[in-house]
VEXDOKE-382739 format. One record per residue (C-alpha): residue number from 1; z, x, y. Coordinates in steps of 0.02 Angstrom, whole numbers, plus 50000, padded with zeros to 5 digits. Each point is the difference from the previous one (the first is absolute). Example, Ala and Ser with C-alpha at 12.3 -4.5 7.8 and 13.67 -1.06 7.14 Angstrom:
<r resi="1" pz="50390" px="50615" py="49775"/>
<r resi="2" pz="49967" px="50069" py="50172"/>
// end
This chain:
<r resi="1" pz="55612" px="59103" py="44460"/>
<r resi="2" pz="50181" px="49999" py="50057"/>
<r resi="3" pz="50119" px="49856" py="49975"/>
<r resi="4" pz="49991" px="49858" py="50125"/>
<r resi="5" pz="50133" px="50008" py="50136"/>
<r resi="6" pz="50096" px="49845" py="50052"/>
<r resi="7" pz="50009" px="49970" py="50188"/>
<r resi="8" pz="50076" px="49851" py="50092"/>
<r resi="9" pz="49929" px="49943" py="50167"/>
<r resi="10" pz="50096" px="49897" py="50126"/>
<r resi="11" pz="49937" px="49870" py="50122"/>
<r resi="12" pz="49950" px="50059" py="50173"/>
<r resi="13" pz="49985" px="49868" py="50134"/>
<r resi="14" pz="50000" px="50124" py="50144"/>
<r resi="15" pz="49833" px="50069" py="50058"/>
<r resi="16" pz="49947" px="50129" py="50127"/>
<r resi="17" pz="50041" px="50182" py="50035"/>
<r resi="18" pz="50173" px="49970" py="50070"/>
<r resi="19" pz="50054" px="49896" py="49851"/>
<r resi="20" pz="49936" px="50133" py="49880"/>
<r resi="21" pz="50091" px="50137" py="50095"/>
<r resi="22" pz="50165" px="49907" py="49984"/>
<r resi="23" pz="49988" px="49985" py="49811"/>
<r resi="24" pz="49965" px="50185" py="49974"/>
<r resi="25" pz="50059" px="50114" py="49924"/>
<r resi="26" pz="50101" px="49886" py="49884"/>
<r resi="27" pz="49844" px="49895" py="49964"/>
<r resi="28" pz="49815" px="50038" py="50002"/>
<r resi="29" pz="49886" px="49858" py="50057"/>
<r resi="30" pz="49858" px="49959" py="49880"/>
<r resi="31" pz="49866" px="49874" py="49952"/>
<r resi="32" pz="49929" px="49940" py="49834"/>
<r resi="33" pz="49816" px="49955" py="49988"/>
<r resi="34" pz="49871" px="49973" py="49866"/>
<r resi="35" pz="49889" px="49875" py="49909"/>
<r resi="36" pz="50131" px="49861" py="50001"/>
<r resi="37" pz="50058" px="50035" py="50176"/>
<r resi="38" pz="49869" px="49955" py="50129"/>
<r resi="39" pz="50134" px="50027" py="50131"/>
<r resi="40" pz="50109" px="50152" py="49974"/>
<r resi="41" pz="50183" px="49967" py="49965"/>
<r resi="42" pz="50117" px="50090" py="50122"/>
<r resi="43" pz="50159" px="50070" py="49923"/>
<r resi="44" pz="50120" px="50145" py="50007"/>
<r resi="45" pz="50065" px="50119" py="49867"/>
<r resi="46" pz="50157" px="50106" py="49996"/>
<r resi="47" pz="49944" px="50174" py="50048"/>
<r resi="48" pz="50116" px="50075" py="49870"/>
<r resi="49" pz="49910" px="49900" py="49864"/>
<r resi="50" pz="49825" px="50058" py="50044"/>
<r resi="51" pz="50014" px="50168" py="50090"/>
<r resi="52" pz="50000" px="50110" py="49845"/>
<r resi="53" pz="49836" px="49925" py="49937"/>
<r resi="54" pz="49918" px="49987" py="50171"/>
<r resi="55" pz="50037" px="50184" py="50034"/>
<r resi="56" pz="49939" px="50061" py="49831"/>
<r resi="57" pz="49828" px="50065" py="49956"/>
<r resi="58" pz="49972" px="49850" py="49886"/>
<r resi="59" pz="50027" px="49854" py="50116"/>
<r resi="60" pz="49818" px="49944" py="49987"/>
<r resi="61" pz="50006" px="49987" py="49810"/>
<r resi="62" pz="50177" px="49936" py="49971"/>
<r resi="63" pz="49994" px="49818" py="49943"/>
<r resi="64" pz="50140" px="49891" py="50067"/>
<r resi="65" pz="50069" px="49834" py="49945"/>
<r resi="66" pz="50042" px="49919" py="50167"/>
<r resi="67" pz="50117" px="49854" py="50016"/>
<r resi="68" pz="49937" px="49908" py="50154"/>
<r resi="69" pz="50110" px="49897" py="50117"/>
<r resi="70" pz="50021" px="49837" py="49906"/>
<r resi="71" pz="50008" px="50082" py="49829"/>
<r resi="72" pz="49817" px="50014" py="49949"/>
<r resi="73" pz="49955" px="50164" py="49914"/>
<r resi="74" pz="49839" px="50098" py="50024"/>
<r resi="75" pz="49933" px="50163" py="49929"/>
<r resi="76" pz="49951" px="50106" py="50150"/>
<r resi="77" pz="49952" px="50171" py="50065"/>
<r resi="78" pz="50042" px="50078" py="50166"/>
<r resi="79" pz="49831" px="50001" py="50087"/>
<r resi="80" pz="50054" px="50074" py="50166"/>
<r resi="81" pz="50158" px="50092" py="50051"/>
<r resi="82" pz="50026" px="50030" py="50186"/>
<r resi="83" pz="50121" px="50137" py="50053"/>
<r resi="84" pz="50059" px="50076" py="50163"/>
<r resi="85" pz="49894" px="50157" py="50016"/>
<r resi="86" pz="50147" px="50100" py="50070"/>
<r resi="87" pz="50152" px="49941" py="49900"/>
<r resi="88" pz="49911" px="49939" py="49844"/>
<r resi="89" pz="50102" px="49838" py="50008"/>
<r resi="90" pz="49921" px="49849" py="49917"/>
<r resi="91" pz="49927" px="49876" py="50125"/>
<r resi="92" pz="49902" px="49872" py="49899"/>
<r resi="93" pz="49932" px="49969" py="49825"/>
<r resi="94" pz="49854" px="49894" py="49938"/>
<r resi="95" pz="50016" px="49935" py="49822"/>
<r resi="96" pz="49842" px="49947" py="49907"/>
<r resi="97" pz="50013" px="49864" py="49867"/>
<r resi="98" pz="49926" px="50056" py="49833"/>
<r resi="99" pz="49912" px="49874" py="49889"/>
<r resi="100" pz="49998" px="50029" py="49812"/>
<r resi="101" pz="49823" px="50025" py="49934"/>
<r resi="102" pz="49932" px="50045" py="50172"/>
<r resi="103" pz="49957" px="50183" py="50031"/>
<r resi="104" pz="50046" px="50085" py="50162"/>
<r resi="105" pz="49962" px="50164" py="50087"/>
<r resi="106" pz="50145" px="50120" py="50019"/>
<r resi="107" pz="50019" px="50184" py="50046"/>
<r resi="108" pz="50081" px="50100" py="49860"/>
<r resi="109" pz="50085" px="50164" py="50050"/>
<r resi="110" pz="49952" px="50164" py="49917"/>
<r resi="111" pz="50133" px="50120" py="49935"/>
<r resi="112" pz="49959" px="50182" py="49970"/>
<r resi="113" pz="50084" px="50103" py="49864"/>
<r resi="114" pz="49980" px="50176" py="49935"/>
<r resi="115" pz="49991" px="50083" py="50171"/>
<r resi="116" pz="50111" px="50146" py="49948"/>
<r resi="117" pz="49894" px="50032" py="49843"/>
<r resi="118" pz="49830" px="49981" py="50086"/>
<r resi="119" pz="49883" px="50141" py="49945"/>
<r resi="120" pz="49908" px="50004" py="50165"/>
<r resi="121" pz="50160" px="50014" py="50101"/>
<r resi="122" pz="50056" px="50148" py="49895"/>
<r resi="123" pz="49837" px="50085" py="50048"/>
<r resi="124" pz="50033" px="49975" py="50185"/>
<r resi="125" pz="49925" px="49827" py="50024"/>
<r resi="126" pz="50072" px="49855" py="50099"/>
<r resi="127" pz="50010" px="49820" py="49942"/>
<r resi="128" pz="49916" px="49877" py="50118"/>
<r resi="129" pz="50045" px="49818" py="49965"/>
<r resi="130" pz="49864" px="49893" py="50078"/>
<r resi="131" pz="50050" px="49828" py="49933"/>
<r resi="132" pz="50177" px="49935" py="49990"/>
<r resi="133" pz="49956" px="49825" py="49943"/>
<r resi="134" pz="49855" px="49909" py="49917"/>
<r resi="135" pz="49949" px="49817" py="50021"/>
<r resi="136" pz="49989" px="49902" py="49838"/>
<r resi="137" pz="49964" px="49822" py="49947"/>
<r resi="138" pz="50124" px="49935" py="49874"/>
<r resi="139" pz="50099" px="49850" py="49940"/>
<r resi="140" pz="50175" px="49983" py="50074"/>
<r resi="141" pz="50083" px="50034" py="49832"/>
<r resi="142" pz="49901" px="50161" py="49972"/>
<r resi="143" pz="50027" px="50094" py="50163"/>
<r resi="144" pz="50037" px="50184" py="49961"/>
<r resi="145" pz="50142" px="50083" py="50096"/>
<r resi="146" pz="49897" px="50156" py="50030"/>
<r resi="147" pz="49866" px="50116" py="49930"/>
<r resi="148" pz="50050" px="50173" py="49939"/>
<r resi="149" pz="49888" px="50150" py="50031"/>
<r resi="150" pz="50040" px="50158" py="49902"/>
<r resi="151" pz="49937" px="50153" py="50093"/>
<r resi="152" pz="50073" px="50132" py="49884"/>
<r resi="153" pz="49832" px="50041" py="49920"/>
<r resi="154" pz="49898" px="50005" py="50162"/>
<r resi="155" pz="49930" px="50172" py="50044"/>
<r resi="156" pz="49935" px="50066" py="50166"/>
<r resi="157" pz="49868" px="49884" py="50071"/>
<r resi="158" pz="50038" px="49863" py="49872"/>
<r resi="159" pz="50010" px="49818" py="50050"/>
<r resi="160" pz="50076" px="49841" py="49931"/>
<r resi="161" pz="49894" px="49845" py="50036"/>
<r resi="162" pz="50033" px="49813" py="49999"/>
<r resi="163" pz="49897" px="49989" py="49840"/>
<r resi="164" pz="50126" px="50116" py="49915"/>
<r resi="165" pz="50143" px="49876" py="50018"/>
<r resi="166" pz="50071" px="49922" py="49842"/>
<r resi="167" pz="49996" px="49814" py="50031"/>
<r resi="168" pz="50113" px="49872" py="49916"/>
<r resi="169" pz="49916" px="49851" py="49920"/>
<r resi="170" pz="49941" px="49869" py="50124"/>
<r resi="171" pz="50000" px="50117" py="50151"/>
<r resi="172" pz="49837" px="50023" py="50096"/>
<r resi="173" pz="49992" px="50139" py="50129"/>
<r resi="174" pz="49905" px="49953" py="50158"/>
<r resi="175" pz="49983" px="50177" py="50070"/>
<r resi="176" pz="49845" px="50110" py="49979"/>
<r resi="177" pz="50012" px="50085" py="49828"/>
<r resi="178" pz="49939" px="50163" py="50077"/>
<r resi="179" pz="50133" px="50002" py="50136"/>
<r resi="180" pz="50115" px="50151" py="49985"/>
<r resi="181" pz="50185" px="49968" py="49980"/>
<r resi="182" pz="50062" px="50179" py="49984"/>
<r resi="183" pz="49913" px="50169" py="50022"/>
<r resi="184" pz="50061" px="50178" py="49978"/>
<r resi="185" pz="49924" px="50094" py="50145"/>
<r resi="186" pz="49992" px="50183" py="50049"/>
<r resi="187" pz="50104" px="50034" py="50157"/>
<r resi="188" pz="49906" px="50045" py="50158"/>
<r resi="189" pz="49980" px="50186" py="50021"/>
<r resi="190" pz="49980" px="50033" py="49815"/>
<r resi="191" pz="49826" px="50061" py="49959"/>
<r resi="192" pz="49903" px="49962" py="49841"/>
<r resi="193" pz="50022" px="50182" py="49950"/>
<r resi="194" pz="50189" px="49987" py="50018"/>
<r resi="195" pz="49999" px="49838" py="49903"/>
<r resi="196" pz="49902" px="50078" py="49858"/>
<r resi="197" pz="50111" px="50154" py="50003"/>
<r resi="198" pz="50156" px="49893" py="49987"/>
<r resi="199" pz="49928" px="49908" py="49851"/>
<r resi="200" pz="49947" px="50163" py="49917"/>
<r resi="201" pz="50170" px="50078" py="50031"/>
<r resi="202" pz="50084" px="49850" py="49920"/>
<r resi="203" pz="49886" px="50011" py="49849"/>
<r resi="204" pz="50033" px="50187" py="49980"/>
<r resi="205" pz="50186" px="49968" py="50010"/>
<r resi="206" pz="49990" px="49871" py="49862"/>
<r resi="207" pz="49896" px="50116" py="49890"/>
<r resi="208" pz="50120" px="50144" py="50031"/>
<r resi="209" pz="50148" px="49894" py="49948"/>
<r resi="210" pz="49908" px="49950" py="49844"/>
<r resi="211" pz="49964" px="50180" py="49952"/>
<r resi="212" pz="50179" px="50052" py="50034"/>
<r resi="213" pz="50061" px="49863" py="49885"/>
<r resi="214" pz="49880" px="50056" py="49864"/>
<r resi="215" pz="50062" px="50179" py="50016"/>
<r resi="216" pz="50180" px="49943" py="49982"/>
<r resi="217" pz="49958" px="49903" py="49844"/>
<r resi="218" pz="49912" px="50152" py="49923"/>
<r resi="219" pz="50153" px="50108" py="50031"/>
// end
């Protein structure tokens, strides 16, 4: 879990589309809601203070210590980030209050590593990433930043499933354990014979190198 980020919200009396347009891009309109807030609290945040997090791949798992208008502090997550689909500019953010001791459901991003060393790719395969995030149930203080999937040892036709994830203590995955996260597939147009030939050729090459090394040692 990454360190909590401090963010200050300012009061927002103005409502409506026109009022929100006027405050952008210097400010991004937002609301805070949760167990202690039956009515959401309208506010605004300096875009420069929140843009880096909101545009990252970890915005759903980054815990924030929000200072609300009036000075009260709340531990929160960004639950929804609205952006302009053309410019990518931030339009609105929903902050969810987190309550200590109460679990919540959050989507944790998946990071892939070992692509360049992947055995299947070296034999002509292609990596197909089917899941980029996984829903988990977890306490606010135990939210993982991401899950790492190492594909370096995956051969042709191999798969990495949800059940293969290494889970930190206290994290419960809500996805189907048999769901495939990453697979190394044979490209279209490559026959089974060609696939087998590629594997055999690779094996012969390794054996040949081994014999050459032995010969050098004998000399």
